[in-house]
C-alpha positions as CSV (number, residue, x, y, z in Angstrom):
1,M,0.2,0.5,-0.1
2,M,1.1,3.9,-1.1
3,H,1.1,6.3,1.5
4,S,0.9,9.6,1.2
5,V,4.5,11.9,1.2
6,S,3.2,14.5,4.8
7,P,5.3,17.3,5.6
8,D,4.5,16.6,9.7
9,E,7.4,14.8,10.5
10,T,9.3,17.8,9.1
11,L,6.9,20.5,10.9
12,L,8.3,18.9,13.7
13,G,11.7,19.6,12.7
14,L,11.2,22.8,11.8
15,L,9.4,23.6,15.8
16,A,12.2,21.7,17.7
17,A,14.9,24.0,15.9
18,Q,12.7,26.9,16.7
19,P,9.1,27.5,18.2
20,Q,7.4,29.4,15.4
21,H,3.9,30.6,14.1
22,G,2.3,29.7,11.1
23,Y,3.2,32.5,8.6
24,Q,7.2,31.8,10.0
25,L,6.4,28.7,8.8
26,L,5.4,29.0,5.2
27,E,8.1,31.6,4.3
28,T,10.3,28.4,4.6
29,F,8.6,26.0,2.7
30,H,8.3,29.4,0.3
31,N,12.3,30.1,0.4
32,P,14.1,28.4,-2.5
33,D,17.1,28.3,-0.2
34,H,15.3,26.4,1.9
35,L,12.3,24.1,1.3
36,G,10.8,25.7,-1.8
37,N,11.8,23.1,-4.4
38,V,10.8,20.2,-2.2
39,W,7.5,20.8,-0.8
40,R,4.4,23.4,-2.2
41,M,2.3,23.9,0.0
42,S,-0.4,27.0,0.6
43,T,-1.7,28.7,3.4
44,S,-4.3,27.0,4.5
45,Q,-2.4,23.2,3.8
46,L,0.1,24.6,6.0
47,Y,-2.7,25.5,9.1
48,A,-4.4,22.1,8.3
49,V,-1.4,20.1,9.3
50,L,-0.9,22.4,12.4
51,K,-4.5,21.1,13.4
52,R,-4.1,17.9,12.7
53,L,-0.1,18.1,14.7
54,E,-1.2,19.2,17.7
55,A,-4.7,17.2,17.8
56,R,-2.1,14.0,17.5
57,G,-0.3,15.8,20.5
58,W,2.6,16.2,18.7
59,I,2.4,20.2,19.3
60,Y,0.9,22.7,21.0
61,G,0.2,26.6,20.1
62,Q,0.2,29.4,22.5
63,P,-2.0,32.5,21.7
64,L,0.3,35.4,20.9
65,E,-1.3,38.9,20.9
66,S,0.4,41.7,19.4
67,V,-0.1,45.3,19.4
68,N,1.1,46.0,15.2
69,A,0.0,42.9,14.5
70,P,-2.6,39.9,14.3
71,P,-3.1,38.0,17.4
72,R,-0.7,34.3,16.1
73,T,-0.7,31.1,17.9
74,H,3.2,30.8,18.4
75,Y,3.9,26.3,18.0
76,R,6.3,24.5,19.8
77,L,6.6,20.7,20.0
78,T,5.2,18.4,23.6
79,P,7.4,15.4,24.0
80,A,5.5,12.4,21.8
81,G,6.5,15.5,18.7
82,E,9.9,15.1,19.1
83,A,9.8,11.4,19.9
84,R,8.1,11.4,16.6
85,L,10.7,13.7,14.8
86,E,13.6,11.1,16.9
87,A,12.0,8.1,14.9
88,W,11.5,10.1,12.4
89,L,14.9,11.6,12.0
90,H,16.9,8.3,12.4
91,A,14.3,5.3,10.2
92,V,15.6,2.1,10.3
93,N,14.3,1.2,6.6
94,P,13.3,4.7,5.0
95,S,11.2,4.3,1.5
96,P,13.5,3.8,-1.6
97,S,10.7,5.1,-4.0
98,I,11.7,8.6,-5.6
99,R,9.3,10.3,-5.3
100,R,10.4,9.3,-1.2
101,V,14.1,9.8,-1.7
102,R,12.9,13.4,-3.6
103,V,10.7,14.6,-0.5
104,E,11.5,12.6,2.4
105,F,15.1,11.9,2.3
106,L,15.5,15.7,0.8
107,S,13.3,16.6,4.4
108,R,14.7,14.7,6.3
109,L,18.6,15.8,5.6
110,Y,16.8,19.9,5.9
111,I,16.2,19.6,9.4
112,A,18.9,16.7,10.2
113,R,20.9,19.7,9.0
114,R,19.1,22.5,11.1
115,L,18.9,20.7,14.6
116,G,23.5,19.4,14.0
117,V,22.4,15.5,13.4
118,P,24.8,13.8,11.4
119,L,23.7,13.3,7.7
120,R,26.3,10.4,7.3
121,P,24.0,7.7,8.9
122,I,20.7,9.1,7.1
123,I,22.8,9.4,3.8
124,E,23.5,5.3,4.6
125,T,20.3,4.5,5.9
126,Q,18.8,5.9,2.3
127,Q,21.5,4.3,0.0
128,R,20.9,0.9,1.9
129,M,17.1,1.1,1.1
130,C,17.8,1.7,-2.4
131,Q,20.4,-0.5,-2.6
132,E,18.5,-3.5,-1.6
133,E,14.7,-2.3,-4.0
134,L,17.4,-1.7,-6.9
135,A,18.2,-5.9,-6.6
136,R,15.3,-6.5,-5.6
137,L,14.1,-5.1,-9.1
138,Q,16.6,-6.2,-10.8
139,R,15.8,-9.8,-10.3
140,R,11.6,-8.7,-11.1
141,Q,12.9,-7.6,-14.2
142,A,14.7,-10.5,-15.2
143,A,12.1,-12.7,-14.0
144,A,9.9,-10.0,-16.7
145,L,8.7,-11.0,-20.2
146,P,10.2,-8.2,-23.0
147,G,7.4,-6.1,-23.7
148,I,5.9,-3.1,-21.8
149,G,6.5,-4.6,-18.1
150,H,10.1,-5.1,-18.9
151,L,11.0,-1.5,-20.0
152,A,9.0,-0.2,-17.2
153,Y,11.2,-2.2,-14.6
154,T,14.3,-0.4,-17.2
155,L,12.9,3.0,-16.7
156,V,12.7,2.4,-12.7
157,L,16.2,0.7,-11.9
158,A,18.3,4.2,-14.2
159,Q,15.6,6.6,-12.0
160,L,17.2,4.4,-8.8
161,E,20.8,3.7,-10.8
162,A,20.3,7.8,-10.8
163,V,19.5,8.2,-7.0
164,L,22.9,6.5,-5.9
165,L,24.9,8.8,-7.3
166,W,23.0,11.0,-6.0
167,L,23.4,10.0,-3.2
168,E,26.9,9.3,-2.8
169,R,27.2,13.4,-3.2
170,C,24.5,14.7,-1.0
171,E,27.0,14.4,1.9
172,A,29.7,16.1,0.4
173,C,27.0,19.3,-1.1
174,L,25.6,19.7,2.4
175,S,29.5,20.3,4.3
176,S,30.1,23.2,2.1
């Protein structure tokens, strides 16, 4: 079963780095130097996710009054949110799907870097999962009959090989 990609843990990571209100969080998702090239999120989507995270007990909002601005809610992590974030950052079996690598893995790296979490173990775990998926799909392709199914395997294998090459470069790119 394919689960949709969710910004939940990414938001938890942003709030672990610094408690923030919605507009501050939204700016991170719109700025291409941050997560703007990874996620596309509208204001209403962001507030729906914040509401869901609060309902799960992972964050809590504290209203802040301001003389010069409308009232805002400042969000912070709860201990349960911290535990969820830690589990996500150190996932043992992250998905090797191309879409999840492009969104979740990049988000995980972004958050880990902001929080000072070592990147190498995260990258190595993702590499391992992609290598395992590559081997699994190569076995399936070898058993596939010529035709469209075989071509589909060829495409996915080429994508995974490209991701593995890209993963080799990730740590060097982020440490410069």
